[in-house]
ZADO-1210 file (C-alpha; in nm, 4 decimals, padded with zeros to 6 digits):
<atoms>
<atom x="-01.9227" y="-07.2448" z="-05.7396" code="MET" pos="1"/>
<atom x="-01.8435" y="-07.5480" z="-05.5269" code="PHE" pos="2"/>
<atom x="-01.4712" y="-07.5762" z="-05.4528" code="ILE" pos="3"/>
<atom x="-01.3549" y="-07.8631" z="-05.2316" code="ASP" pos="4"/>
<atom x="-00.9767" y="-07.8401" z="-05.2703" code="HIS" pos="5"/>
<atom x="-00.7268" y="-07.5606" z="-05.2121" code="ALA" pos="6"/>
<atom x="-00.3555" y="-07.5022" z="-05.1630" code="ARG" pos="7"/>
<atom x="-00.2379" y="-07.2109" z="-04.9500" code="ILE" pos="8"/>
<atom x="00.0766" y="-07.0715" z="-04.7897" code="TYR" pos="9"/>
<atom x="00.0702" y="-06.9663" z="-04.4234" code="VAL" pos="10"/>
<atom x="00.3354" y="-06.7732" z="-04.2308" code="LYS" pos="11"/>
<atom x="00.3127" y="-06.7040" z="-03.8592" code="ALA" pos="12"/>
<atom x="00.4561" y="-06.3836" z="-03.7167" code="GLY" pos="13"/>
<atom x="00.8158" y="-06.3665" z="-03.5971" code="ASN" pos="14"/>
<atom x="00.8908" y="-06.3004" z="-03.2337" code="GLY" pos="15"/>
<atom x="01.0138" y="-05.9539" z="-03.1484" code="GLY" pos="16"/>
<atom x="01.3714" y="-05.9035" z="-03.0371" code="SER" pos="17"/>
<atom x="01.4555" y="-05.8297" z="-02.6749" code="GLY" pos="18"/>
<atom x="01.5961" y="-05.4861" z="-02.5885" code="HIS" pos="19"/>
<atom x="01.9209" y="-05.3831" z="-02.4268" code="CYS" pos="20"/>
<atom x="01.9097" y="-05.0616" z="-02.2251" code="SER" pos="21"/>
<atom x="02.0063" y="-04.9185" z="-01.8845" code="PHE" pos="22"/>
<atom x="01.8447" y="-04.6737" z="-01.6484" code="ARG" pos="23"/>
<atom x="01.9891" y="-04.3273" z="-01.6923" code="ARG" pos="24"/>
<atom x="01.8034" y="-04.1193" z="-01.4325" code="GLU" pos="25"/>
<atom x="02.0168" y="-03.8504" z="-01.2722" code="LYS" pos="26"/>
<atom x="01.9417" y="-03.9435" z="-00.9121" code="PHE" pos="27"/>
<atom x="01.9341" y="-04.3226" z="-00.9508" code="VAL" pos="28"/>
<atom x="02.2887" y="-04.4502" z="-00.9028" code="PRO" pos="29"/>
<atom x="02.3663" y="-04.7917" z="-01.0487" code="ARG" pos="30"/>
<atom x="02.0166" y="-04.8089" z="-01.2007" code="GLY" pos="31"/>
<atom x="02.0886" y="-05.1333" z="-01.3801" code="GLY" pos="32"/>
<atom x="01.9512" y="-05.2889" z="-01.6999" code="PRO" pos="33"/>
<atom x="01.5886" y="-05.2312" z="-01.8000" code="ASN" pos="34"/>
<atom x="01.5547" y="-05.3750" z="-02.1492" code="GLY" pos="35"/>
<atom x="01.2118" y="-05.5335" z="-02.2065" code="GLY" pos="36"/>
<atom x="01.1196" y="-05.8599" z="-02.3790" code="ASP" pos="37"/>
<atom x="01.0014" y="-05.8796" z="-02.7366" code="GLY" pos="38"/>
<atom x="00.6407" y="-05.9717" z="-02.8124" code="GLY" pos="39"/>
<atom x="00.5348" y="-06.3123" z="-02.9433" code="ASN" pos="40"/>
<atom x="00.4429" y="-06.3412" z="-03.3098" code="GLY" pos="41"/>
<atom x="00.0827" y="-06.3981" z="-03.4128" code="GLY" pos="42"/>
<atom x="-00.0504" y="-06.7450" z="-03.5012" code="HIS" pos="43"/>
<atom x="-00.2321" y="-06.8560" z="-03.8146" code="VAL" pos="44"/>
<atom x="-00.5538" y="-07.0230" z="-03.6996" code="ILE" pos="45"/>
<atom x="-00.8206" y="-07.2184" z="-03.8854" code="PHE" pos="46"/>
<atom x="-01.1783" y="-07.2015" z="-03.7623" code="GLU" pos="47"/>
<atom x="-01.4553" y="-07.4308" z="-03.8857" code="ALA" pos="48"/>
<atom x="-01.7826" y="-07.2518" z="-03.9536" code="SER" pos="49"/>
<atom x="-02.1231" y="-07.3603" z="-04.0795" code="ASN" pos="50"/>
<atom x="-02.1546" y="-07.0183" z="-04.2419" code="ARG" pos="51"/>
<atom x="-01.8923" y="-07.1192" z="-04.5000" code="VAL" pos="52"/>
<atom x="-01.9755" y="-07.3922" z="-04.7496" code="SER" pos="53"/>
<atom x="-01.6854" y="-07.3915" z="-04.9949" code="THR" pos="54"/>
<atom x="-01.3114" y="-07.3294" z="-05.0198" code="LEU" pos="55"/>
<atom x="-01.3642" y="-07.0809" z="-05.3019" code="LEU" pos="56"/>
<atom x="-01.2192" y="-06.7809" z="-05.1134" code="ASP" pos="57"/>
<atom x="-00.8928" y="-06.9679" z="-05.0573" code="LEU" pos="58"/>
<atom x="-00.8524" y="-07.0089" z="-05.4328" code="ARG" pos="59"/>
<atom x="-00.8302" y="-06.6303" z="-05.4723" code="TYR" pos="60"/>
<atom x="-00.6237" y="-06.5495" z="-05.1634" code="GLN" pos="61"/>
<atom x="-00.3517" y="-06.8081" z="-05.1200" code="ARG" pos="62"/>
<atom x="-00.1037" y="-06.6310" z="-04.8909" code="HIS" pos="63"/>
<atom x="-00.1763" y="-06.5610" z="-04.5248" code="TYR" pos="64"/>
<atom x="00.0761" y="-06.3989" z="-04.2917" code="GLU" pos="65"/>
<atom x="00.0258" y="-06.3136" z="-03.9264" code="ALA" pos="66"/>
<atom x="00.1718" y="-06.0019" z="-03.7669" code="GLN" pos="67"/>
<atom x="00.5153" y="-06.0204" z="-03.6064" code="SER" pos="68"/>
<atom x="00.5717" y="-05.9251" z="-03.2442" code="GLY" pos="69"/>
<atom x="00.7282" y="-05.5872" z="-03.1690" code="GLU" pos="70"/>
<atom x="01.0716" y="-05.5559" z="-03.0135" code="ARG" pos="71"/>
<atom x="01.1084" y="-05.4772" z="-02.6451" code="GLY" pos="72"/>
<atom x="01.1638" y="-05.1231" z="-02.5201" code="LEU" pos="73"/>
<atom x="01.3520" y="-04.9553" z="-02.2422" code="LYS" pos="74"/>
<atom x="01.2032" y="-04.9146" z="-01.8952" code="SER" pos="75"/>
<atom x="01.1171" y="-05.2879" z="-01.8949" code="ASN" pos="76"/>
<atom x="00.8456" y="-05.2362" z="-02.1541" code="GLN" pos="77"/>
<atom x="00.7598" y="-05.5552" z="-02.3394" code="HIS" pos="78"/>
<atom x="00.6896" y="-05.5407" z="-02.7093" code="GLY" pos="79"/>
<atom x="00.3315" y="-05.5865" z="-02.8301" code="ALA" pos="80"/>
<atom x="00.2245" y="-05.9327" z="-02.9424" code="MET" pos="81"/>
<atom x="00.1493" y="-05.9873" z="-03.3091" code="GLY" pos="82"/>
<atom x="-00.2133" y="-06.0159" z="-03.4217" code="THR" pos="83"/>
<atom x="-00.3386" y="-06.3630" z="-03.5115" code="ASN" pos="84"/>
<atom x="-00.4820" y="-06.4408" z="-03.8535" code="VAL" pos="85"/>
<atom x="-00.8044" y="-06.6441" z="-03.8336" code="VAL" pos="86"/>
<atom x="-00.9159" y="-06.8222" z="-04.1518" code="ILE" pos="87"/>
<atom x="-01.2715" y="-06.9541" z="-04.1629" code="GLN" pos="88"/>
<atom x="-01.3226" y="-07.2812" z="-04.3498" code="VAL" pos="89"/>
<atom x="-01.6254" y="-07.5104" z="-04.3916" code="PRO" pos="90"/>
<atom x="-01.6987" y="-07.7797" z="-04.1380" code="VAL" pos="91"/>
<atom x="-01.5488" y="-08.1012" z="-04.2728" code="GLY" pos="92"/>
<atom x="-01.2193" y="-07.9482" z="-04.3920" code="THR" pos="93"/>
<atom x="-00.9139" y="-08.1717" z="-04.3725" code="LEU" pos="94"/>
<atom x="-00.5834" y="-07.9821" z="-04.3426" code="VAL" pos="95"/>
<atom x="-00.2565" y="-08.1476" z="-04.4470" code="LYS" pos="96"/>
<atom x="00.1062" y="-08.0372" z="-04.4659" code="ALA" pos="97"/>
<atom x="00.1936" y="-08.0381" z="-04.8350" code="GLU" pos="98"/>
<atom x="00.5570" y="-08.1373" z="-04.7895" code="GLU" pos="99"/>
<atom x="00.4962" y="-08.4476" z="-04.5759" code="THR" pos="100"/>
<atom x="00.1303" y="-08.5270" z="-04.6432" code="GLY" pos="101"/>
<atom x="00.0751" y="-08.5380" z="-04.2672" code="GLU" pos="102"/>
<atom x="-00.2752" y="-08.4561" z="-04.1449" code="THR" pos="103"/>
<atom x="-00.2570" y="-08.1506" z="-03.9219" code="ILE" pos="104"/>
<atom x="-00.6219" y="-08.1282" z="-03.8221" code="VAL" pos="105"/>
<atom x="-00.9652" y="-08.2516" z="-03.9261" code="ASP" pos="106"/>
<atom x="-01.2186" y="-07.9768" z="-03.8581" code="LEU" pos="107"/>
<atom x="-01.5482" y="-08.1581" z="-03.8050" code="ILE" pos="108"/>
<atom x="-01.7396" y="-07.9316" z="-03.5629" code="ALA" pos="109"/>
<atom x="-01.8731" y="-07.5793" z="-03.5926" code="ASP" pos="110"/>
<atom x="-01.6490" y="-07.3406" z="-03.3990" code="GLY" pos="111"/>
<atom x="-01.3567" y="-07.5857" z="-03.3798" code="GLN" pos="112"/>
<atom x="-01.0207" y="-07.4089" z="-03.4100" code="THR" pos="113"/>
<atom x="-00.6640" y="-07.5211" z="-03.4716" code="ALA" pos="114"/>
<atom x="-00.3309" y="-07.3395" z="-03.4884" code="VAL" pos="115"/>
<atom x="-00.1696" y="-07.4394" z="-03.8196" code="VAL" pos="116"/>
<atom x="00.1335" y="-07.2078" z="-03.7926" code="ALA" pos="117"/>
<atom x="00.2790" y="-07.1223" z="-03.4518" code="GLN" pos="118"/>
<atom x="00.4016" y="-06.7681" z="-03.3918" code="GLY" pos="119"/>
<atom x="00.7628" y="-06.7140" z="-03.2914" code="GLY" pos="120"/>
<atom x="00.8606" y="-06.6476" z="-02.9305" code="LYS" pos="121"/>
<atom x="00.9709" y="-06.2994" z="-02.8265" code="GLY" pos="122"/>
<atom x="01.3338" y="-06.2650" z="-02.7192" code="GLY" pos="123"/>
<atom x="01.4403" y="-06.1732" z="-02.3664" code="LYS" pos="124"/>
<atom x="01.5642" y="-05.8255" z="-02.2874" code="GLY" pos="125"/>
<atom x="01.8878" y="-05.7691" z="-02.1003" code="ASN" pos="126"/>
<atom x="01.6984" y="-05.7142" z="-01.7729" code="ALA" pos="127"/>
<atom x="01.6334" y="-06.0915" z="-01.7747" code="ARG" pos="128"/>
<atom x="02.0055" y="-06.1719" z="-01.7530" code="PHE" pos="129"/>
<atom x="02.0835" y="-05.9941" z="-01.4250" code="VAL" pos="130"/>
<atom x="02.2565" y="-06.2170" z="-01.1705" code="SER" pos="131"/>
<atom x="02.4705" y="-06.1811" z="-00.8618" code="SER" pos="132"/>
<atom x="02.7803" y="-06.2009" z="-01.0766" code="THR" pos="133"/>
<atom x="02.6481" y="-06.0083" z="-01.3781" code="ASN" pos="134"/>
<atom x="02.5056" y="-05.6768" z="-01.2639" code="ARG" pos="135"/>
<atom x="02.5189" y="-05.5051" z="-01.6001" code="GLY" pos="136"/>
<atom x="02.4392" y="-05.7622" z="-01.8691" code="PRO" pos="137"/>
<atom x="02.4471" y="-05.6419" z="-02.2255" code="GLN" pos="138"/>
<atom x="02.3183" y="-05.9591" z="-02.3882" code="GLU" pos="139"/>
<atom x="01.9633" y="-05.9977" z="-02.5146" code="PHE" pos="140"/>
<atom x="01.7820" y="-06.2534" z="-02.7295" code="GLU" pos="141"/>
<atom x="01.6447" y="-06.2124" z="-03.0782" code="PRO" pos="142"/>
<atom x="01.2939" y="-06.3397" z="-03.1401" code="GLY" pos="143"/>
<atom x="01.2436" y="-06.6799" z="-03.2992" code="THR" pos="144"/>
<atom x="01.0907" y="-06.7017" z="-03.6485" code="PRO" pos="145"/>
<atom x="00.7301" y="-06.8046" z="-03.6934" code="GLY" pos="146"/>
<atom x="00.6344" y="-07.1281" z="-03.8653" code="GLU" pos="147"/>
<atom x="00.5713" y="-07.1187" z="-04.2378" code="GLU" pos="148"/>
<atom x="00.4437" y="-07.3936" z="-04.4642" code="ARG" pos="149"/>
<atom x="00.2318" y="-07.4819" z="-04.7636" code="TRP" pos="150"/>
<atom x="-00.0949" y="-07.6535" z="-04.6784" code="LEU" pos="151"/>
<atom x="-00.3438" y="-07.8539" z="-04.8801" code="THR" pos="152"/>
<atom x="-00.7080" y="-07.8293" z="-04.7803" code="LEU" pos="153"/>
<atom x="-00.9667" y="-08.0901" z="-04.8699" code="GLU" pos="154"/>
<atom x="-01.3362" y="-08.0503" z="-04.7991" code="LEU" pos="155"/>
<atom x="-01.5391" y="-08.3626" z="-04.7265" code="LYS" pos="156"/>
<atom x="-01.9075" y="-08.2964" z="-04.6722" code="LEU" pos="157"/>
<atom x="-02.0638" y="-08.4092" z="-04.3466" code="LEU" pos="158"/>
<atom x="-02.3974" y="-08.5841" z="-04.3899" code="ALA" pos="159"/>
<atom x="-02.6011" y="-08.8583" z="-04.2268" code="ASP" pos="160"/>
<atom x="-02.7119" y="-09.0257" z="-04.5507" code="VAL" pos="161"/>
<atom x="-02.5247" y="-09.0387" z="-04.8821" code="GLY" pos="162"/>
<atom x="-02.7118" y="-09.1057" z="-05.2066" code="LEU" pos="163"/>
<atom x="-02.5141" y="-09.3327" z="-05.4385" code="VAL" pos="164"/>
<atom x="-02.6139" y="-09.4284" z="-05.7919" code="GLY" pos="165"/>
<atom x="-02.5437" y="-09.4098" z="-06.1609" code="PHE" pos="166"/>
<atom x="-02.6228" y="-09.0924" z="-06.3574" code="PRO" pos="167"/>
<atom x="-02.9977" y="-09.0389" z="-06.3964" code="ASN" pos="168"/>
<atom x="-03.0810" y="-09.2858" z="-06.1178" code="ALA" pos="169"/>
<atom x="-03.3051" y="-09.0222" z="-05.9581" code="GLY" pos="170"/>
<atom x="-03.0788" y="-08.8889" z="-05.6823" code="LYS" pos="171"/>
<atom x="-03.1470" y="-08.5203" z="-05.7490" code="SER" pos="172"/>
<atom x="-03.5199" y="-08.5802" z="-05.7854" code="THR" pos="173"/>
<atom x="-03.5273" y="-08.7717" z="-05.4581" code="LEU" pos="174"/>
<atom x="-03.3399" y="-08.5118" z="-05.2532" code="ILE" pos="175"/>
<atom x="-03.5606" y="-08.2357" z="-05.3917" code="SER" pos="176"/>
<atom x="-03.8706" y="-08.4386" z="-05.2991" code="ALA" pos="177"/>
<atom x="-03.7718" y="-08.5110" z="-04.9381" code="ILE" pos="178"/>
<atom x="-03.5930" y="-08.1850" z="-04.8519" code="SER" pos="179"/>
<atom x="-03.5768" y="-07.8185" z="-04.9469" code="SER" pos="180"/>
<atom x="-03.2666" y="-07.8693" z="-05.1639" code="ALA" pos="181"/>
<atom x="-03.3126" y="-07.7774" z="-05.5309" code="HIS" pos="182"/>
<atom x="-03.0393" y="-07.9346" z="-05.7441" code="PRO" pos="183"/>
<atom x="-03.0553" y="-07.9192" z="-06.1232" code="GLU" pos="184"/>
<atom x="-03.2623" y="-08.2023" z="-06.2684" code="ILE" pos="185"/>
<atom x="-03.2383" y="-08.3139" z="-06.6304" code="GLY" pos="186"/>
<atom x="-03.2724" y="-08.6157" z="-06.8565" code="SER" pos="187"/>
<atom x="-02.9044" y="-08.6235" z="-06.9504" code="TYR" pos="188"/>
<atom x="-02.6052" y="-08.7834" z="-06.7729" code="PRO" pos="189"/>
<atom x="-02.4120" y="-08.5937" z="-06.5058" code="PHE" pos="190"/>
<atom x="-02.6862" y="-08.3428" z="-06.4319" code="THR" pos="191"/>
<atom x="-02.5355" y="-08.3048" z="-06.0853" code="THR" pos="192"/>
<atom x="-02.1903" y="-08.1489" z="-06.1112" code="LEU" pos="193"/>
<atom x="-02.1405" y="-08.0756" z="-05.7423" code="ARG" pos="194"/>
<atom x="-02.2640" y="-08.2333" z="-05.4178" code="PRO" pos="195"/>
<atom x="-02.5847" y="-08.1020" z="-05.2625" code="HIS" pos="196"/>
<atom x="-02.6962" y="-08.1215" z="-04.9016" code="LEU" pos="197"/>
<atom x="-03.0603" y="-08.1395" z="-04.7930" code="GLY" pos="198"/>
<atom x="-03.2166" y="-08.1459" z="-04.4473" code="VAL" pos="199"/>
<atom x="-03.5016" y="-08.3944" z="-04.4071" code="VAL" pos="200"/>
<atom x="-03.7438" y="-08.3385" z="-04.1185" code="GLU" pos="201"/>
<atom x="-03.9009" y="-08.6741" z="-04.0423" code="TRP" pos="202"/>
<atom x="-04.0607" y="-08.5906" z="-03.7053" code="THR" pos="203"/>
<atom x="-04.1476" y="-08.2635" z="-03.5342" code="GLU" pos="204"/>
<atom x="-03.8151" y="-08.2490" z="-03.3508" code="ASP" pos="205"/>
<atom x="-03.5896" y="-08.4816" z="-03.5539" code="SER" pos="206"/>
<atom x="-03.4098" y="-08.4371" z="-03.8841" code="SER" pos="207"/>
<atom x="-03.1163" y="-08.5754" z="-04.0781" code="PHE" pos="208"/>
<atom x="-02.8886" y="-08.4493" z="-04.3548" code="VAL" pos="209"/>
<atom x="-02.8765" y="-08.6125" z="-04.6985" code="VAL" pos="210"/>
<atom x="-02.5916" y="-08.5662" z="-04.9479" code="ALA" pos="211"/>
<atom x="-02.6602" y="-08.5971" z="-05.3209" code="ASP" pos="212"/>
<atom x="-02.3332" y="-08.7212" z="-05.4720" code="ILE" pos="213"/>
<atom x="-02.2766" y="-08.6790" z="-05.8502" code="PRO" pos="214"/>
<atom x="-02.3408" y="-08.9990" z="-06.0450" code="GLY" pos="215"/>
<atom x="-02.0812" y="-09.2746" z="-06.0556" code="LEU" pos="216"/>
<atom x="-01.9888" y="-09.4888" z="-06.3518" code="ILE" pos="217"/>
<atom x="-01.7913" y="-09.8100" z="-06.3744" code="GLU" pos="218"/>
<atom x="-01.4249" y="-09.7265" z="-06.3233" code="GLY" pos="219"/>
<atom x="-01.4961" y="-09.4133" z="-06.1194" code="ALA" pos="220"/>
<atom x="-01.2327" y="-09.5108" z="-05.8625" code="HIS" pos="221"/>
<atom x="-00.9750" y="-09.4943" z="-06.1443" code="GLU" pos="222"/>
<atom x="-01.0775" y="-09.1445" z="-06.2463" code="GLY" pos="223"/>
<atom x="-01.3459" y="-09.2161" z="-06.5057" code="LYS" pos="224"/>
<atom x="-01.6428" y="-08.9827" z="-06.5239" code="GLY" pos="225"/>
<atom x="-01.7009" y="-08.7273" z="-06.2492" code="LEU" pos="226"/>
<atom x="-01.7401" y="-08.9652" z="-05.9588" code="GLY" pos="227"/>
<atom x="-01.3751" y="-08.9753" z="-05.8537" code="ILE" pos="228"/>
<atom x="-01.3949" y="-08.6043" z="-05.7653" code="GLN" pos="229"/>
<atom x="-01.6698" y="-08.6695" z="-05.5138" code="PHE" pos="230"/>
<atom x="-01.6220" y="-09.0231" z="-05.3824" code="LEU" pos="231"/>
<atom x="-01.4389" y="-08.8715" z="-05.0854" code="LYS" pos="232"/>
<atom x="-01.7618" y="-08.7053" z="-04.9718" code="HIS" pos="233"/>
<atom x="-01.9208" y="-09.0468" z="-04.9252" code="ILE" pos="234"/>
<atom x="-01.6546" y="-09.1230" z="-04.6650" code="GLN" pos="235"/>
<atom x="-01.8199" y="-08.8749" z="-04.4262" code="ARG" pos="236"/>
<atom x="-02.1692" y="-09.0254" z="-04.4440" code="THR" pos="237"/>
<atom x="-02.2933" y="-09.2624" z="-04.1761" code="ALA" pos="238"/>
<atom x="-02.5503" y="-09.4423" z="-04.3945" code="LEU" pos="239"/>
<atom x="-02.5540" y="-09.5152" z="-04.7680" code="LEU" pos="240"/>
<atom x="-02.8621" y="-09.5319" z="-04.9881" code="LEU" pos="241"/>
<atom x="-02.8085" y="-09.7027" z="-05.3244" code="TYR" pos="242"/>
<atom x="-03.0481" y="-09.5789" z="-05.5904" code="LEU" pos="243"/>
<atom x="-03.1244" y="-09.8337" z="-05.8641" code="ILE" pos="244"/>
<atom x="-03.3253" y="-09.7349" z="-06.1723" code="ASP" pos="245"/>
<atom x="-03.5836" y="-10.0075" z="-06.2487" code="ILE" pos="246"/>
<atom x="-03.7633" y="-09.8449" z="-06.5429" code="THR" pos="247"/>
<atom x="-03.8682" y="-10.0744" z="-06.8248" code="GLU" pos="248"/>
<atom x="-03.6324" y="-09.9283" z="-07.0887" code="TRP" pos="249"/>
<atom x="-03.3178" y="-09.9799" z="-06.8802" code="ILE" pos="250"/>
<atom x="-03.1261" y="-10.2695" z="-07.0369" code="GLU" pos="251"/>
<atom x="-02.8791" y="-10.3322" z="-06.7549" code="GLU" pos="252"/>
<atom x="-02.9796" y="-10.5799" z="-06.4883" code="ASN" pos="253"/>
<atom x="-03.0552" y="-10.3902" z="-06.1643" code="PRO" pos="254"/>
<atom x="-02.8654" y="-10.6518" z="-05.9635" code="ILE" pos="255"/>
<atom x="-02.5566" y="-10.5946" z="-06.1784" code="ALA" pos="256"/>
<atom x="-02.5973" y="-10.2194" z="-06.1267" code="SER" pos="257"/>
<atom x="-02.6007" y="-10.2608" z="-05.7494" code="LEU" pos="258"/>
<atom x="-02.2988" y="-10.4898" z="-05.7499" code="GLU" pos="259"/>
<atom x="-02.1069" y="-10.2499" z="-05.9755" code="THR" pos="260"/>
<atom x="-02.1769" y="-09.9590" z="-05.7417" code="LEU" pos="261"/>
<atom x="-02.0606" y="-10.1562" z="-05.4394" code="ARG" pos="262"/>
<atom x="-01.7491" y="-10.2704" z="-05.6260" code="SER" pos="263"/>
<atom x="-01.6600" y="-09.9081" z="-05.7079" code="GLU" pos="264"/>
<atom x="-01.6936" y="-09.8063" z="-05.3442" code="LEU" pos="265"/>
<atom x="-01.4862" y="-10.1039" z="-05.2311" code="GLN" pos="266"/>
<atom x="-01.2107" y="-10.0198" z="-05.4794" code="ALA" pos="267"/>
<atom x="-01.2036" y="-09.6596" z="-05.3553" code="PHE" pos="268"/>
<atom x="-01.2313" y="-09.7325" z="-04.9827" code="ASP" pos="269"/>
<atom x="-01.3012" y="-10.0880" z="-04.8563" code="PRO" pos="270"/>
<atom x="-01.4432" y="-09.9555" z="-04.5277" code="THR" pos="271"/>
<atom x="-01.7405" y="-09.8088" z="-04.7166" code="LEU" pos="272"/>
<atom x="-01.8889" y="-10.1565" z="-04.7532" code="LEU" pos="273"/>
<atom x="-01.9023" y="-10.1807" z="-04.3738" code="GLN" pos="274"/>
<atom x="-02.1430" y="-09.8855" z="-04.3524" code="ARG" pos="275"/>
<atom x="-02.5143" y="-09.9470" z="-04.2934" code="PRO" pos="276"/>
<atom x="-02.7031" y="-09.9184" z="-04.6197" code="PHE" pos="277"/>
<atom x="-03.0409" y="-09.9498" z="-04.7856" code="ALA" pos="278"/>
<atom x="-03.1543" y="-09.9829" z="-05.1450" code="ILE" pos="279"/>
<atom x="-03.4108" y="-09.7661" z="-05.3225" code="ALA" pos="280"/>
<atom x="-03.5698" y="-09.9000" z="-05.6395" code="ALA" pos="281"/>
<atom x="-03.6469" y="-09.5715" z="-05.8138" code="THR" pos="282"/>
<atom x="-03.8952" y="-09.4599" z="-06.0790" code="LYS" pos="283"/>
<atom x="-04.1637" y="-09.7192" z="-06.0027" code="THR" pos="284"/>
<atom x="-04.4070" y="-09.4980" z="-06.1950" code="ASP" pos="285"/>
<atom x="-04.2264" y="-09.6154" z="-06.5117" code="SER" pos="286"/>
<atom x="-04.1564" y="-09.9763" z="-06.4192" code="GLN" pos="287"/>
<atom x="-04.3619" y="-10.1310" z="-06.6981" code="GLY" pos="288"/>
<atom x="-04.4379" y="-10.4953" z="-06.6159" code="GLU" pos="289"/>
<atom x="-04.2017" y="-10.4738" z="-06.3190" code="GLY" pos="290"/>
<atom x="-03.9515" y="-10.7478" z="-06.4041" code="GLN" pos="291"/>
<atom x="-03.6585" y="-10.5333" z="-06.2915" code="HIS" pos="292"/>
<atom x="-03.8275" y="-10.4494" z="-05.9628" code="LEU" pos="293"/>
<atom x="-03.9165" y="-10.8106" z="-05.8933" code="GLN" pos="294"/>
<atom x="-03.5621" y="-10.9260" z="-05.9644" code="ALA" pos="295"/>
<atom x="-03.4133" y="-10.6601" z="-05.7365" code="LEU" pos="296"/>
<atom x="-03.6596" y="-10.7307" z="-05.4550" code="GLN" pos="297"/>
<atom x="-03.5905" y="-11.1034" z="-05.4775" code="SER" pos="298"/>
<atom x="-03.2151" y="-11.0410" z="-05.4633" code="TYR" pos="299"/>
<atom x="-03.2484" y="-10.8073" z="-05.1626" code="CYS" pos="300"/>
<atom x="-03.4728" y="-11.0545" z="-04.9789" code="ALA" pos="301"/>
<atom x="-03.2199" y="-11.3301" z="-05.0383" code="GLN" pos="302"/>
<atom x="-02.9414" y="-11.1188" z="-04.8836" code="HIS" pos="303"/>
<atom x="-03.1661" y="-10.9497" z="-04.6234" code="THR" pos="304"/>
<atom x="-03.0941" y="-10.6063" z="-04.7702" code="TYR" pos="305"/>
<atom x="-03.3593" y="-10.3397" z="-04.6920" code="PRO" pos="306"/>
<atom x="-03.5244" y="-10.2428" z="-05.0214" code="CYS" pos="307"/>
<atom x="-03.7734" y="-09.9604" z="-05.0812" code="PHE" pos="308"/>
<atom x="-03.9612" y="-09.9250" z="-05.4118" code="PRO" pos="309"/>
<atom x="-04.0422" y="-09.5578" z="-05.4652" code="LEU" pos="310"/>
<atom x="-04.1286" y="-09.2831" z="-05.7064" code="SER" pos="311"/>
<atom x="-04.0089" y="-08.9344" z="-05.6191" code="ALA" pos="312"/>
<atom x="-04.2507" y="-08.7947" z="-05.8780" code="VAL" pos="313"/>
<atom x="-04.5679" y="-08.9521" z="-05.7355" code="THR" pos="314"/>
<atom x="-04.4179" y="-08.9687" z="-05.3810" code="ARG" pos="315"/>
<atom x="-04.5057" y="-09.3386" z="-05.3660" code="GLU" pos="316"/>
<atom x="-04.2923" y="-09.5100" z="-05.1007" code="GLY" pos="317"/>
<atom x="-04.1301" y="-09.1905" z="-04.9707" code="LEU" pos="318"/>
<atom x="-04.2888" y="-09.1901" z="-04.6206" code="PRO" pos="319"/>
<atom x="-04.1667" y="-09.5404" z="-04.5375" code="SER" pos="320"/>
<atom x="-03.8180" y="-09.4648" z="-04.6734" code="LEU" pos="321"/>
<atom x="-03.7894" y="-09.1411" z="-04.4739" code="ILE" pos="322"/>
<atom x="-03.9001" y="-09.3161" z="-04.1551" code="THR" pos="323"/>
<atom x="-03.6500" y="-09.5959" z="-04.2067" code="TYR" pos="324"/>
<atom x="-03.3630" y="-09.3545" z="-04.2726" code="LEU" pos="325"/>
<atom x="-03.4541" y="-09.1376" z="-03.9732" code="GLY" pos="326"/>
<atom x="-03.4619" y="-09.4338" z="-03.7375" code="GLN" pos="327"/>
<atom x="-03.1379" y="-09.5747" z="-03.8807" code="ALA" pos="328"/>
<atom x="-02.9633" y="-09.2390" z="-03.8303" code="VAL" pos="329"/>
<atom x="-03.0871" y="-09.2225" z="-03.4710" code="LEU" pos="330"/>
<atom x="-02.9656" y="-09.5752" z="-03.3993" code="GLU" pos="331"/>
<atom x="-02.6266" y="-09.4968" z="-03.5534" code="ASN" pos="332"/>
<atom x="-02.5853" y="-09.1833" z="-03.3408" code="LYS" pos="333"/>
<atom x="-02.6882" y="-09.3731" z="-03.0283" code="ALA" pos="334"/>
<atom x="-02.4366" y="-09.6457" z="-03.1104" code="SER" pos="335"/>
<atom x="-02.1586" y="-09.3904" z="-03.1643" code="CYS" pos="336"/>
<atom x="-02.2415" y="-09.2234" z="-02.8319" code="THR" pos="337"/>
<atom x="-02.2350" y="-09.5572" z="-02.6478" code="THR" pos="338"/>
<atom x="-01.9048" y="-09.6619" z="-02.8037" code="ASN" pos="339"/>
<atom x="-01.7410" y="-09.3309" z="-02.7200" code="SER" pos="340"/>
</atoms>
């Protein structure tokens, strides 16, 4: 089951209290205070991991509490520190404070960690308060409480290329043809109910990741259909590939389909229209006389949009599309490296 949203409660450990004690050895006159400090409380830490692909576990366990620090002891013995709690989440997890909506951390790299609840500090024992005017202090500090809060977690998939299209546009068939991903494929709307990732190897030592996003419909940005649940995943992709069905029995104009898709993305997040993109005219094996394909190609040529007629079934046009996407991904990464 693919779960991309969770709500959890985290509580860091409290700091241990300092200790108040005095040396009592028989042959040590005026031994003085020897109360030790309390130990620090444990932190709650998030760790991004490629070995985790969903937030499902956090739906079943919603409360996480780190161990508190132990109190100090006599003979200047400090209390033990509390044990941290480390929670593994998928790469691409966005962590927010529920109360304020503030983003705490965006975990975008494997192995990246972040403390989301800070453990309390251990209190000082009375040995810390010795001075020239206070030889026998009896004061000590209690430990401070650890942070506690409710968090909301949102998973946004990380991919190089995002496939965007209406239901049955051929997204699942395409990703299964160019990668080892095997999403469900059917002749009914909303076959894809969760995003799929596929790795495409386009040269011996180069590859890119493609995300198959569930089909959008007009009004998806307002919550219609299933698209609103997954539009956020498109925000993580560097390149968009619009899939337009040009089969002969499709009544809708392919140009209108493309413009509707772009309008939905703009309504959801205007910055998505600034992403590099290409257009795939799908199902050319069923294009009939090809009026839809000709109209789409003419429109793309007029606006200098890259357009690739293809059939995932016969594999017609796939090599040129894969090469284009691979080169575009490389150029985007090089540009990001230069700008940084």
